[in-house]
TILO-472670 format. One record per residue (C-alpha): x, y, z; residue number from 1. Coordinates in pm, 1 decimal. Layout:
<recs>
REC         x         y         z  num
REC         X         Y         Z  NUM
...
</recs>
This chain:
<recs>
REC         x         y         z  num
REC   -1388.5   -1781.5     877.6    1
REC   -1598.0   -1590.8     633.3    2
REC   -1883.8   -1358.2     755.5    3
REC   -1928.9   -1509.6    1118.0    4
REC   -2317.4   -1377.0    1072.6    5
REC   -2355.9   -1596.8     760.7    6
REC   -2351.6   -1967.6     688.8    7
REC   -1968.7   -2020.1     743.1    8
REC   -1970.6   -2130.0    1104.3    9
REC   -2263.5   -2388.9    1034.6   10
REC   -2103.9   -2535.9     710.9   11
REC   -1767.7   -2561.8     854.8   12
REC   -1889.4   -2738.8    1165.4   13
REC   -2105.4   -2970.5     936.2   14
REC   -1816.6   -3046.8     694.7   15
REC   -1616.7   -3145.9    1004.2   16
REC   -1883.3   -3373.7    1119.1   17
REC   -1900.2   -3526.4     751.3   18
REC   -1521.2   -3577.4     781.3   19
REC   -1532.0   -3968.1     777.8   20
REC   -1810.4   -4021.5     528.8   21
REC   -1673.9   -3765.4     284.5   22
REC   -1323.8   -3878.4     342.7   23
REC   -1191.9   -3532.1     404.3   24
REC    -823.2   -3456.9     471.1   25
REC    -756.1   -3256.9     799.0   26
REC    -828.8   -2891.1     797.5   27
REC    -823.1   -2629.2    1052.1   28
REC   -1034.7   -2305.0    1092.1   29
REC    -909.0   -1956.5    1127.6   30
REC   -1159.4   -1791.4    1348.5   31
REC   -1297.3   -1734.3    1711.7   32
REC   -1371.2   -2081.6    1883.5   33
REC   -1693.0   -1918.2    2018.7   34
REC   -1841.2   -1930.2    1671.1   35
REC   -1838.0   -2323.7    1646.9   36
REC   -1879.8   -2428.5    2037.1   37
REC   -2264.3   -2485.8    1988.4   38
REC   -2215.2   -2698.7    1666.2   39
REC   -1978.5   -2952.9    1825.5   40
REC   -1639.2   -3014.4    1972.3   41
REC   -1375.4   -2777.8    1916.2   42
REC   -1011.7   -2759.9    2021.8   43
REC    -783.7   -2424.6    1991.8   44
REC    -442.4   -2487.5    1816.8   45
REC    -126.3   -2302.8    1858.0   46
REC      -6.4   -2381.3    1508.3   47
REC    -106.3   -2566.4    1159.5   48
REC     114.4   -2865.4    1246.3   49
REC    -127.9   -2958.5    1522.7   50
REC    -405.3   -3018.4    1288.5   51
REC    -378.8   -3368.6    1232.1   52
REC    -328.9   -3464.4    1599.5   53
REC    -690.0   -3284.6    1670.0   54
REC    -875.8   -3340.9    1373.4   55
REC   -1050.1   -3659.4    1449.0   56
REC   -1184.6   -3561.1    1782.1   57
REC   -1245.4   -3191.9    1748.4   58
REC   -1256.4   -2920.3    1489.5   59
REC    -917.3   -2750.4    1528.0   60
REC    -935.7   -2358.2    1535.4   61
REC    -646.0   -2130.7    1499.4   62
REC    -679.8   -1768.7    1611.0   63
REC    -609.9   -1532.8    1340.2   64
REC    -511.7   -1281.5    1604.4   65
REC    -841.9   -1066.6    1618.4   66
REC   -1110.1   -1226.7    1804.2   67
REC   -1466.6   -1120.4    1792.6   68
REC   -1602.7    -891.8    2081.6   69
REC   -1956.4   -1086.9    2080.7   70
REC   -2135.5   -1362.6    1925.4   71
REC   -2296.5   -1274.9    1611.5   72
REC   -2677.2   -1298.7    1542.9   73
REC   -2715.7   -1555.4    1249.5   74
REC   -2860.3   -1372.4     944.2   75
REC   -2780.7   -1021.5    1089.1   76
REC   -2465.6    -882.9     904.6   77
REC   -2261.4    -629.5    1102.1   78
REC   -1969.2    -426.1    1044.5   79
REC   -1831.8    -508.9    1382.3   80
REC   -1698.0    -825.4    1248.1   81
REC   -1507.6    -689.9     941.2   82
REC   -1150.8    -673.0    1089.3   83
REC   -1171.5   -1018.9    1208.6   84
REC   -1305.9   -1133.6     861.9   85
REC   -1007.7    -931.1     685.9   86
REC    -762.4   -1052.2     946.5   87
REC    -876.7   -1443.2     900.3   88
REC    -783.4   -1375.4     513.3   89
REC    -468.9   -1214.8     557.8   90
REC    -359.2   -1479.5     794.5   91
REC    -488.5   -1778.6     580.8   92
REC    -295.5   -1637.6     272.8   93
REC      36.8   -1586.1     486.6   94
REC      31.0   -1942.2     608.5   95
REC     -34.9   -2065.1     256.2   96
REC     235.7   -1868.8     107.5   97
REC     473.7   -2002.2     379.6   98
REC     396.7   -2359.7     303.2   99
REC     212.2   -2409.9     651.9  100
REC     -91.9   -2499.0     464.8  101
REC    -157.4   -2664.0     149.6  102
REC    -440.5   -2412.3      56.2  103
REC    -704.7   -2165.8     142.9  104
REC   -1061.9   -2254.0     158.8  105
REC   -1250.3   -1930.8     191.6  106
REC   -1608.3   -1906.4     352.3  107
REC   -1850.2   -1672.3     185.2  108
REC   -1804.2   -1299.3     275.6  109
REC   -2049.5   -1003.8     233.4  110
REC   -1846.8    -736.7      57.7  111
REC   -2127.4    -477.9     141.4  112
REC   -2022.7    -527.6     525.1  113
REC   -1657.8    -481.3     415.1  114
REC   -1723.9    -183.9     214.2  115
REC   -1877.5      -9.5     500.3  116
REC   -1555.9     -34.0     711.2  117
REC   -1336.3      68.7     415.8  118
REC   -1251.3    -243.6     225.4  119
REC   -1151.1    -132.6    -126.6  120
REC   -1131.3    -471.9    -291.9  121
REC   -1394.6    -610.1    -511.6  122
REC   -1383.9    -929.1    -327.6  123
REC   -1169.6   -1222.7    -208.8  124
REC   -1013.4   -1281.7    -539.8  125
REC    -853.0    -960.9    -579.1  126
REC    -774.5    -915.7    -218.8  127
REC    -587.1   -1235.6    -197.6  128
REC    -403.3   -1181.1    -538.9  129
REC    -277.3    -862.2    -374.4  130
REC    -195.0   -1034.1     -48.5  131
REC      26.0   -1281.5    -250.8  132
REC     239.4    -987.0    -425.6  133
REC     584.4    -958.1    -280.5  134
REC     933.8    -830.0    -402.1  135
REC    1018.1   -1171.4    -530.1  136
REC     664.5   -1281.5    -617.9  137
REC     480.3   -1165.7    -919.5  138
REC     135.6   -1258.8    -938.4  139
REC     -85.8   -1296.8   -1264.8  140
REC    -404.1   -1133.2   -1307.2  141
REC    -633.2   -1363.4   -1089.7  142
REC    -909.1   -1565.9   -1289.0  143
REC   -1211.4   -1693.3   -1156.7  144
REC   -1308.9   -2052.9   -1260.4  145
REC   -1607.1   -2239.0   -1138.6  146
REC   -1594.5   -2616.2   -1119.1  147
REC   -1923.6   -2819.5   -1063.6  148
REC   -2169.3   -3034.7   -1262.4  149
REC   -1902.9   -3172.7   -1484.5  150
REC   -1770.7   -2837.8   -1617.3  151
REC   -1476.2   -2621.6   -1555.0  152
REC   -1564.6   -2242.2   -1666.5  153
REC   -1325.2   -1958.9   -1634.9  154
REC   -1454.6   -1594.5   -1650.1  155
REC   -1316.2   -1330.3   -1891.9  156
REC   -1498.9   -1078.7   -1708.5  157
REC   -1639.2   -1116.0   -1362.9  158
REC   -1876.7    -865.8   -1184.0  159
REC   -1903.8    -633.7   -1459.4  160
REC   -2236.1    -461.9   -1585.5  161
REC   -2326.4    -621.0   -1917.6  162
REC   -2317.5    -252.1   -2088.2  163
REC   -1961.3    -223.4   -1978.9  164
REC   -1850.0    -573.5   -2091.4  165
REC   -1666.8    -456.2   -2385.6  166
REC   -1448.4    -203.8   -2177.2  167
REC   -1294.3    -488.9   -2002.6  168
REC   -1252.3    -726.4   -2312.6  169
REC    -919.1    -678.2   -2506.6  170
REC    -664.0    -885.2   -2686.5  171
REC    -440.5    -859.2   -2388.4  172
REC    -699.2    -962.4   -2146.7  173
REC    -810.5   -1254.0   -2329.5  174
REC    -462.9   -1366.1   -2410.4  175
REC    -384.3   -1342.7   -2031.6  176
REC    -698.9   -1526.8   -1921.7  177
REC    -649.0   -1815.0   -2149.8  178
REC    -278.8   -1851.9   -2077.6  179
REC    -341.0   -1858.7   -1711.1  180
REC    -639.7   -2099.8   -1761.8  181
REC    -411.0   -2344.9   -1974.2  182
REC    -132.3   -2333.5   -1723.6  183
REC    -380.0   -2417.4   -1436.8  184
REC    -540.8   -2693.2   -1625.8  185
REC    -184.6   -2846.9   -1659.4  186
REC     -40.7   -2763.4   -1339.1  187
REC    -324.4   -2786.8   -1079.4  188
REC    -574.5   -3002.8   -1271.0  189
REC    -317.1   -3259.5   -1385.7  190
REC    -412.1   -3237.4   -1750.6  191
REC    -131.2   -3304.9   -2010.2  192
REC    -299.8   -3153.7   -2323.1  193
REC    -578.5   -2925.0   -2193.6  194
REC    -829.4   -2823.1   -2472.1  195
REC   -1001.7   -2498.8   -2435.1  196
REC   -1296.6   -2322.3   -2577.6  197
REC   -1381.7   -1968.9   -2611.7  198
REC   -1756.3   -1870.7   -2599.2  199
REC   -1889.3   -1606.1   -2813.1  200
REC   -2006.6   -1255.3   -2692.0  201
REC   -2302.9   -1227.2   -2925.9  202
REC   -2584.6   -1482.2   -3007.0  203
REC   -2456.6   -1762.3   -3241.0  204
REC   -2110.8   -1647.8   -3173.1  205
REC   -2175.0   -1344.5   -3403.7  206
REC   -2264.2   -1563.7   -3705.0  207
REC   -1981.7   -1426.4   -3903.4  208
REC   -2045.8   -1083.4   -3843.5  209
REC   -2412.5   -1041.6   -3902.6  210
REC   -2508.9   -1039.0   -3521.0  211
REC   -2198.1    -866.4   -3387.8  212
REC   -1834.6    -833.0   -3491.1  213
REC   -1641.8    -918.9   -3168.4  214
REC   -1599.6   -1265.3   -3244.3  215
REC   -1445.2   -1188.5   -3590.6  216
REC   -1243.7    -890.9   -3483.8  217
REC   -1146.5    -971.4   -3143.7  218
REC   -1199.2   -1334.0   -3014.7  219
REC   -1102.8   -1530.8   -3316.0  220
REC    -782.5   -1348.1   -3380.5  221
REC    -662.2   -1411.7   -3023.3  222
REC    -744.8   -1774.3   -3039.2  223
REC    -543.4   -1804.6   -3369.3  224
REC    -240.8   -1649.8   -3178.4  225
REC    -260.7   -1880.1   -2902.0  226
REC    -290.1   -2181.5   -3123.1  227
REC      36.1   -2044.5   -3267.0  228
REC     183.8   -2063.2   -2898.5  229
REC      75.5   -2422.8   -2902.9  230
REC    -236.7   -2402.0   -2684.8  231
REC    -534.7   -2610.5   -2791.1  232
REC    -800.1   -2327.0   -2804.9  233
REC   -1119.3   -2295.6   -3031.5  234
REC   -1246.2   -1993.7   -3202.0  235
REC   -1546.4   -1843.1   -3023.9  236
REC   -1813.5   -2104.3   -3012.3  237
REC   -2178.4   -2027.8   -2949.0  238
REC   -2271.0   -2000.5   -2576.4  239
REC   -2583.4   -2202.7   -2616.8  240
REC   -2415.1   -2521.4   -2721.9  241
REC   -2049.8   -2501.6   -2597.4  242
REC   -2112.4   -2633.1   -2260.1  243
REC   -2286.0   -2929.8   -2414.6  244
REC   -1977.1   -2984.6   -2598.3  245
REC   -1768.2   -2964.9   -2309.2  246
REC   -2009.4   -3195.1   -2111.3  247
REC   -1937.0   -3465.6   -2394.6  248
REC   -1569.3   -3407.5   -2366.9  249
REC   -1482.8   -3205.6   -2659.6  250
REC   -1326.5   -2947.9   -2428.7  251
REC   -1148.9   -2966.6   -2088.0  252
REC   -1276.8   -2599.3   -1987.0  253
REC   -1453.6   -2358.6   -2116.2  254
REC   -1367.4   -1943.7   -2104.4  255
REC   -1688.3   -1748.0   -2086.4  256
REC   -1724.2   -1393.8   -2186.2  257
REC   -1949.1   -1274.4   -1902.8  258
REC   -2030.3   -1389.5   -1551.9  259
REC   -2382.1   -1511.3   -1584.9  260
REC   -2277.6   -1682.0   -1917.2  261
REC   -2047.7   -1904.2   -1726.9  262
REC   -2226.3   -1921.6   -1413.1  263
REC   -2578.9   -2045.0   -1543.5  264
REC   -2485.8   -2367.9   -1662.6  265
REC   -2248.4   -2472.2   -1361.3  266
REC   -2522.2   -2354.3   -1111.0  267
REC   -2784.6   -2544.1   -1314.1  268
REC   -2612.3   -2875.2   -1320.7  269
REC   -2470.9   -2844.3    -965.6  270
REC   -2627.6   -2585.3    -752.0  271
REC   -2525.4   -2740.7    -421.1  272
REC   -2163.6   -2859.6    -535.5  273
REC   -2012.0   -2592.9    -737.2  274
REC   -1677.4   -2459.3    -645.0  275
REC   -1503.3   -2129.4    -689.7  276
REC   -1144.2   -2152.7    -748.1  277
REC    -880.2   -1885.4    -840.6  278
REC    -623.4   -1924.1   -1092.0  279
REC    -308.6   -1734.3   -1147.9  280
REC    -197.6   -1750.5    -778.9  281
REC     108.5   -1871.5    -610.7  282
REC    -126.7   -2061.6    -371.5  283
REC    -429.0   -2293.4    -373.3  284
REC    -749.1   -2095.7    -317.7  285
REC   -1106.8   -2240.6    -340.0  286
REC   -1443.8   -2142.8    -218.3  287
REC   -1803.2   -2250.8    -192.4  288
REC   -1987.1   -2135.6    -496.8  289
REC   -2261.9   -1930.3    -307.2  290
REC   -2281.3   -1640.2     -64.0  291
REC   -2346.8   -1577.5     286.5  292
REC   -2684.1   -1735.2     299.2  293
REC   -2811.4   -1510.3     579.0  294
REC   -3173.9   -1649.8     586.3  295
REC   -3026.8   -1996.5     581.4  296
REC   -2809.6   -1923.6     878.6  297
REC   -3090.1   -1763.2    1098.0  298
REC   -3314.1   -2077.7    1030.1  299
REC   -3025.1   -2329.9    1091.1  300
REC   -3077.7   -2495.6     755.4  301
REC   -2737.8   -2435.8     588.3  302
REC   -2592.7   -2716.5     371.7  303
REC   -2223.6   -2779.5     362.6  304
REC   -2198.8   -2957.8      21.4  305
REC   -2026.7   -2686.5    -167.1  306
REC   -1776.9   -2631.9     103.8  307
REC   -1681.1   -2979.1     112.5  308
REC   -1649.3   -2979.0    -252.0  309
REC   -1422.1   -2699.2    -200.3  310
REC   -1211.0   -2876.9      58.0  311
REC   -1186.8   -3169.3    -181.4  312
REC   -1091.7   -2959.4    -455.4  313
REC    -825.7   -2777.2    -276.9  314
REC    -664.1   -3117.6    -196.1  315
REC    -658.6   -3214.5    -560.4  316
REC    -537.7   -2915.2    -693.5  317
REC    -250.5   -2905.7    -419.2  318
REC    -155.7   -3264.1    -461.5  319
REC    -130.1   -3193.0    -845.6  320
REC      62.4   -2899.2    -800.6  321
REC     287.9   -3062.1    -570.2  322
REC     330.6   -3339.8    -838.0  323
REC     411.6   -3097.2   -1092.6  324
REC     684.2   -2945.9    -911.6  325
REC     869.5   -3286.0    -832.4  326
</recs>
């Protein structure tokens, strides 16, 4: 559902209206029907397996169990909807774990709204990873990957102030990020021999230690260790050129050291069609690569491009994962 006061209801309905043009596989929404009724035909379903029957004539909606007490005002966030937002995420994850859905596509949420109501996770990524844990299910550290503009970019650190990045970069975190990325490229993206590049942290990838030693002392030794494990990964490469190299087929994915270092090229190349996906989970999870867009929600000018791309990528990843398990 995402934040009902944000772009989620509009872009979900717009994606359904584009189902034939964009050749979308059937999907259902976890939310309150009243959020979508003004955008087109809706039909409540009792179980996910009713989706196919309904999808061509109406937007299928499954209640997550917690309805909303009143209609939201588009563009005006409110903590009144926090419990419904959280419940929709929980229900979606539960259904995907149970195999009743092929994957989860999350509409944007406002973490500030949820924090006011006691939410303790940095965002969707960490919350869903925690929900996936169980007595018989170990979960890798979730890795954020952005897909768009011809690039696949995983992040070694996510929402970390630049002054604290080094507190979050270590041999173990880099090894884990690279291994999870490599495994996902093979299993979920269907690449038989994935080629990965590390970015450097410093300008010119440290220039042999003259502009910083993190590449020489941390990133490159990790890369060497990964190559010894059979993973095709580069030493740290200058961030101002490595994305160009990836676009020209030298690498299948790039692991960026910081959030903006990785997201700037993706969003510059494909601002409207980028997708956020979480690697390392036992389920498929994708999301539009933008926020709640309260201003656009209020104006009624939301665009569904990124959600449509997220729906399509979820299908691709689920199909590839199914094929790899055959």
